[in-house]
Backbone as numpy.savetxt, mean C-alpha at the origin, in Angstrom:
# Nx Ny Nz CAx CAy CAz Cx Cy Cz
-23.38 4.23 7.97 -22.95 2.85 8.01 -21.49 2.81 8.43
-21.16 1.93 9.33 -19.78 1.84 9.78 -18.97 0.96 8.84
-17.68 1.09 8.96 -16.75 0.33 8.12 -16.00 -0.67 8.98
-15.62 -1.83 8.43 -14.78 -2.74 9.19 -13.39 -2.12 9.40
-12.72 -2.54 10.43 -11.41 -1.98 10.77 -10.44 -2.08 9.60
-10.46 -3.18 8.86 -9.53 -3.32 7.75 -9.75 -2.24 6.70
-10.98 -1.77 6.54 -11.24 -0.71 5.57 -10.61 0.60 6.03
-10.64 0.88 7.32 -9.97 2.07 7.84 -8.46 1.99 7.59
-7.90 0.77 7.73 -6.48 0.56 7.45 -6.20 0.85 5.97
-7.03 0.31 5.08 -6.84 0.52 3.64 -6.97 1.99 3.27
-7.91 2.68 3.89 -8.07 4.12 3.63 -6.86 4.91 4.09
-6.26 4.50 5.22 -5.06 5.18 5.70 -3.89 4.96 4.76
-3.73 3.74 4.25 -2.66 3.46 3.29 -2.84 4.31 2.04
-4.06 4.39 1.54 -4.36 5.20 0.36 -4.03 6.66 0.61
-4.43 7.18 1.76 -4.14 8.58 2.11 -2.64 8.81 2.23
-1.91 7.84 2.79 -0.46 7.98 2.92 0.20 8.09 1.55
-0.20 7.24 0.62 0.36 7.30 -0.73 0.02 8.63 -1.39
-1.21 9.09 -1.22 -1.62 10.37 -1.81 -0.87 11.56 -1.22
-0.29 11.40 -0.03 0.47 12.48 0.60 1.92 12.55 0.10
2.32 11.60 -0.74 3.67 11.61 -1.30 3.69 12.59 -2.46
4.43 13.68 -2.28 4.50 14.71 -3.33 5.85 15.40 -3.29
6.19 16.01 -4.40 7.43 16.79 -4.44 7.35 17.95 -3.46
6.18 18.55 -3.31 6.01 19.66 -2.37 6.26 19.23 -0.93
6.03 17.95 -0.63 6.25 17.43 0.72 7.68 16.91 0.90
8.54 17.08 -0.11 9.94 16.69 0.00 10.28 15.32 -0.55
9.36 14.70 -1.26 9.63 13.40 -1.86 10.16 13.59 -3.28
10.57 12.50 -3.92 11.16 12.56 -5.26 10.14 12.76 -6.37
8.89 12.44 -6.12 7.84 12.58 -7.12 6.49 12.67 -6.41
5.48 12.98 -7.19 4.12 13.01 -6.68 3.42 11.73 -7.13
2.83 11.03 -6.17 2.15 9.77 -6.47 0.65 9.90 -6.23
-0.11 9.08 -6.94 -1.56 9.06 -6.81 -2.01 7.62 -6.57
-2.70 7.40 -5.46 -3.18 6.06 -5.12 -4.51 5.77 -5.81
-4.70 4.52 -6.18 -5.94 4.07 -6.78 -6.27 2.69 -6.23
-7.46 2.55 -5.69 -7.96 1.22 -5.31 -8.86 0.75 -6.44
-8.47 -0.31 -7.14 -9.22 -0.73 -8.32 -10.65 -1.17 -7.97
-11.55 -0.91 -8.89 -12.95 -1.32 -8.71 -13.19 -2.73 -9.24
-12.25 -3.26 -10.00 -12.41 -4.58 -10.59 -11.19 -5.44 -10.27
-11.43 -6.74 -10.03 -10.34 -7.65 -9.71 -9.39 -7.90 -10.88
-9.85 -7.67 -12.10 -9.00 -7.92 -13.26 -8.22 -6.67 -13.70
-8.31 -5.59 -12.92 -7.59 -4.34 -13.18 -8.01 -3.68 -14.50
-9.14 -4.06 -15.07 -9.54 -3.48 -16.35 -9.92 -2.00 -16.23
-10.11 -1.53 -15.01 -10.44 -0.11 -14.81 -9.19 0.74 -14.57
-8.02 0.13 -14.61 -6.77 0.84 -14.33 -6.09 1.22 -15.64
-5.85 2.51 -15.83 -5.11 3.00 -16.99 -3.70 3.34 -16.51
-2.68 2.62 -16.99 -1.32 2.87 -16.51 -0.86 4.29 -16.81
-0.38 4.97 -15.78 0.22 6.29 -15.96 1.31 6.46 -14.92
2.30 7.26 -15.28 3.44 7.48 -14.40 2.96 8.05 -13.07
3.44 7.48 -11.97 3.08 7.98 -10.65 1.82 7.39 -10.07
1.17 6.49 -10.78 -0.03 5.84 -10.26 0.39 4.68 -9.36
-0.23 4.56 -8.20 0.04 3.45 -7.29 -1.27 2.71 -7.06
-1.35 1.48 -7.53 -2.53 0.65 -7.33 -2.40 0.00 -5.95
-3.37 0.28 -5.08 -3.38 -0.29 -3.73 -4.25 -1.54 -3.79
-3.60 -2.69 -3.77 -4.27 -3.98 -3.93 -4.27 -4.71 -2.60
-5.46 -4.99 -2.09 -5.59 -5.71 -0.83 -5.52 -7.20 -1.11
-4.56 -7.86 -0.48 -4.39 -9.29 -0.67 -5.18 -10.09 0.35
-4.72 -11.29 0.60 -5.40 -12.18 1.54 -5.01 -11.86 2.97
-5.92 -12.14 3.88 -5.66 -11.96 5.31 -5.47 -13.33 5.95
-4.64 -13.37 6.97 -4.42 -14.59 7.74 -4.59 -14.25 9.22
-5.00 -15.22 9.99 -5.13 -14.99 11.42 -3.74 -14.87 12.02
-3.58 -13.89 12.93 -2.33 -13.69 13.64 -2.24 -14.66 14.80
-1.05 -14.92 15.27 -0.86 -15.91 16.32 -0.93 -15.38 17.73
-1.12 -14.09 17.92 -1.05 -13.51 19.27 -2.42 -13.01 19.74
-3.43 -13.83 19.58 -4.77 -13.42 19.95 -4.96 -13.44 21.46
-5.45 -12.34 21.98 -5.80 -12.26 23.39 -7.23 -12.77 23.55
-7.67 -12.92 24.78 -9.02 -13.40 25.03 -10.04 -12.48 24.36
-11.02 -13.07 23.71 -12.11 -12.34 23.05 -11.63 -11.39 21.95
-10.52 -11.72 21.31 -10.03 -10.89 20.22 -9.67 -11.76 19.02
-9.58 -11.11 17.88 -9.13 -11.76 16.66 -7.97 -10.93 16.11
-6.82 -11.55 15.96 -5.65 -10.87 15.40 -5.54 -11.24 13.93
-5.22 -10.23 13.10 -5.15 -10.43 11.66 -3.84 -9.91 11.10
-3.36 -10.59 10.07 -2.22 -10.15 9.28 -2.74 -9.95 7.86
-2.90 -8.70 7.48 -3.48 -8.35 6.17 -2.37 -7.90 5.23
-2.30 -8.51 4.05 -1.29 -8.11 3.08 -1.86 -7.09 2.10
-0.98 -6.22 1.64 -1.29 -5.26 0.60 -0.12 -5.23 -0.37
-0.42 -5.04 -1.64 0.61 -4.78 -2.65 0.37 -3.37 -3.17
1.35 -2.51 -3.02 1.28 -1.15 -3.52 2.08 -1.12 -4.82
1.39 -1.25 -5.94 2.02 -1.41 -7.24 2.17 -0.05 -7.91
3.39 0.48 -7.87 3.68 1.80 -8.41 4.12 1.67 -9.86
3.45 2.39 -10.73 3.76 2.34 -12.16 4.80 3.40 -12.49
5.85 2.98 -13.17 6.90 3.88 -13.65 6.99 3.64 -15.16
6.47 4.58 -15.92 6.43 4.39 -17.37 7.83 4.42 -17.98
8.06 3.50 -18.91 9.31 3.52 -19.67 9.36 4.81 -20.48
10.55 5.42 -20.53 10.65 6.71 -21.21 12.01 6.85 -21.87
12.00 7.29 -23.12 13.25 7.58 -23.82 13.75 8.97 -23.47
12.91 9.79 -22.87 13.30 11.16 -22.54 13.73 11.33 -21.08
13.53 10.31 -20.25 13.93 10.41 -18.85 15.44 10.51 -18.74
15.92 11.34 -17.83 17.36 11.49 -17.65 17.92 10.45 -16.69
17.10 9.92 -15.80 17.54 8.88 -14.87 17.20 7.50 -15.43
17.98 6.50 -15.04 17.70 5.14 -15.48 16.40 4.66 -14.85
15.82 3.64 -15.45 14.58 3.08 -14.92 14.79 2.53 -13.52
15.97 1.96 -13.25 16.25 1.44 -11.91 16.24 2.55 -10.87
16.85 3.68 -11.19 16.87 4.81 -10.25 15.44 5.27 -9.98
14.64 5.41 -11.02 13.26 5.87 -10.85 12.44 4.89 -10.03
12.61 3.60 -10.27 11.89 2.57 -9.51 12.35 2.58 -8.05
13.66 2.67 -7.83 14.18 2.69 -6.46 13.67 3.90 -5.68
13.58 5.05 -6.34 13.09 6.25 -5.66 11.61 6.12 -5.30
10.82 5.56 -6.19 9.40 5.36 -5.90 9.24 4.42 -4.70
9.95 3.30 -4.72 9.85 2.34 -3.62 10.29 2.96 -2.30
11.38 3.72 -2.33 11.88 4.36 -1.11 10.90 5.41 -0.59
10.30 6.18 -1.49 9.32 7.18 -1.06 8.11 6.52 -0.40
7.61 5.44 -0.98 6.47 4.74 -0.40 6.84 4.17 0.96
8.00 3.52 1.04 8.44 2.93 2.30 8.60 4.00 3.38
9.22 5.11 3.02 9.43 6.20 3.99 8.09 6.72 4.52
7.14 6.93 3.63 5.84 7.47 4.05 5.08 6.47 4.92
5.07 5.21 4.54 4.37 4.21 5.33 4.96 4.06 6.73
6.27 4.23 6.84 6.92 4.09 8.14 6.74 5.30 9.05
6.17 6.39 8.53 5.89 7.55 9.38 4.84 7.23 10.44
3.90 6.34 10.12 2.88 5.92 11.08 2.56 4.45 10.84
3.27 3.58 11.54 3.08 2.14 11.34 1.78 1.65 11.96
1.10 2.50 12.74 -0.18 2.10 13.33 -1.36 2.41 12.42
-1.11 2.91 11.23 -2.14 3.22 10.25 -3.27 4.06 10.87
-2.88 5.16 11.48 -3.86 6.07 12.06 -4.44 5.56 13.36
-3.77 4.61 13.99 -4.24 4.05 15.25 -5.07 2.79 15.09
-5.30 2.33 13.87 -6.12 1.14 13.65 -5.31 -0.16 13.62
-3.99 -0.07 13.59 -3.15 -1.26 13.49 -2.13 -1.30 14.62
-1.60 -2.48 14.83 -0.52 -2.67 15.79 0.81 -2.34 15.14
0.97 -2.78 13.88 2.24 -2.58 13.19 2.03 -2.72 11.68
2.95 -2.11 10.94 3.01 -2.27 9.49 4.42 -2.72 9.15
4.54 -3.81 8.43 5.85 -4.34 8.07 6.02 -4.29 6.56
7.15 -3.74 6.12 7.50 -3.76 4.70 8.09 -5.14 4.42
7.46 -5.90 3.53 7.91 -7.27 3.27 8.92 -7.36 2.14
8.63 -6.71 1.02 9.53 -6.82 -0.13 9.22 -5.73 -1.15
10.19 -5.54 -2.05 10.01 -4.70 -3.24 10.19 -5.65 -4.42
9.20 -5.72 -5.30 9.27 -6.62 -6.44 9.07 -5.81 -7.72
10.08 -5.80 -8.58 9.97 -5.08 -9.85 9.07 -5.85 -10.81
8.40 -5.09 -11.69 7.61 -5.71 -12.75 7.76 -4.89 -14.01
7.55 -5.53 -15.16 7.50 -4.81 -16.43 6.64 -5.61 -17.39
5.79 -4.89 -18.12 4.87 -5.54 -19.04 4.21 -4.49 -19.91
4.02 -4.79 -21.16 3.24 -3.95 -22.05 3.71 -2.49 -22.12
5.01 -2.24 -22.04 5.51 -0.88 -22.20 5.55 -0.06 -20.94
5.21 -0.63 -19.81 5.37 0.09 -18.55 5.99 -0.85 -17.53
6.60 -0.27 -16.56 7.23 -1.06 -15.52 6.96 -0.38 -14.19
7.51 -0.96 -13.15 7.30 -0.38 -11.83 7.77 -1.32 -10.75
7.25 -1.07 -9.56 7.64 -1.85 -8.40 6.42 -2.05 -7.51
6.33 -3.24 -6.97 5.29 -3.54 -5.99 5.94 -3.53 -4.61
5.49 -2.61 -3.76 5.95 -2.58 -2.38 4.92 -3.40 -1.60
5.36 -4.56 -1.12 4.46 -5.49 -0.45 4.57 -5.32 1.06
3.41 -5.18 1.71 3.40 -4.92 3.15 2.43 -5.87 3.84
2.62 -6.02 5.14 1.69 -6.74 5.99 1.31 -5.83 7.14
0.01 -5.71 7.39 -0.49 -4.90 8.49 -1.08 -5.84 9.53
-0.63 -5.68 10.77 -1.10 -6.48 11.90 -2.10 -5.65 12.68
-3.31 -6.17 12.84 -4.34 -5.44 13.59 -5.22 -6.42 14.35
-6.01 -5.90 15.29 -6.91 -6.74 16.09 -8.32 -6.18 16.09
-9.26 -7.10 16.15 -10.66 -6.73 16.33 -11.23 -7.57 17.47
-12.43 -7.20 17.90 -13.12 -8.04 18.86 -13.44 -9.37 18.21
-13.47 -10.42 19.01 -13.84 -11.74 18.52 -15.24 -11.67 17.92
-15.41 -12.13 16.71 -16.69 -12.14 15.99 -17.25 -10.75 15.69
-16.41 -9.71 15.70 -16.89 -8.37 15.34 -15.78 -7.60 14.62
-15.71 -7.72 13.29 -14.64 -7.04 12.54 -14.79 -5.53 12.48
-15.86 -5.00 13.05 -16.09 -3.55 13.06 -15.55 -2.88 14.32
-15.16 -3.67 15.32 -14.73 -3.11 16.60 -13.27 -3.43 16.84
-12.47 -2.39 17.00 -11.03 -2.53 17.21 -10.73 -2.84 18.67
-9.67 -3.60 18.87 -9.14 -3.82 20.22 -7.73 -3.28 20.25
């Protein structure tokens, strides 16, 4: 069974996050998770976990003949657990996680050839229930054939 183009984009983002490791020269090792439930009840917060959340898609304005252009948003929510034993401040740890994600995503803005561009939109800090982190929000611009989300243009 084939996958729609947006799923290939999401898989590439997940693989990019999973490639962030200390062995690869980054500040920490991260693990991507695409939640199985919309209410995040299947997500157990742990340090280094990045929830890859696919947001809403909007039609892009640069559609060529017989094509559909899309702007797909994603929130990459990296969990940084509060710690009394950490030697760095929570801000430093959050900034390093956001920078590592941004650096890795910018290595291939075409998402493995399935997208036109990937734009980093914002970094938004969050904290709740004893853990905190940062959401790296991105928009991926891609095209498919008109009326066929499985075929890339």
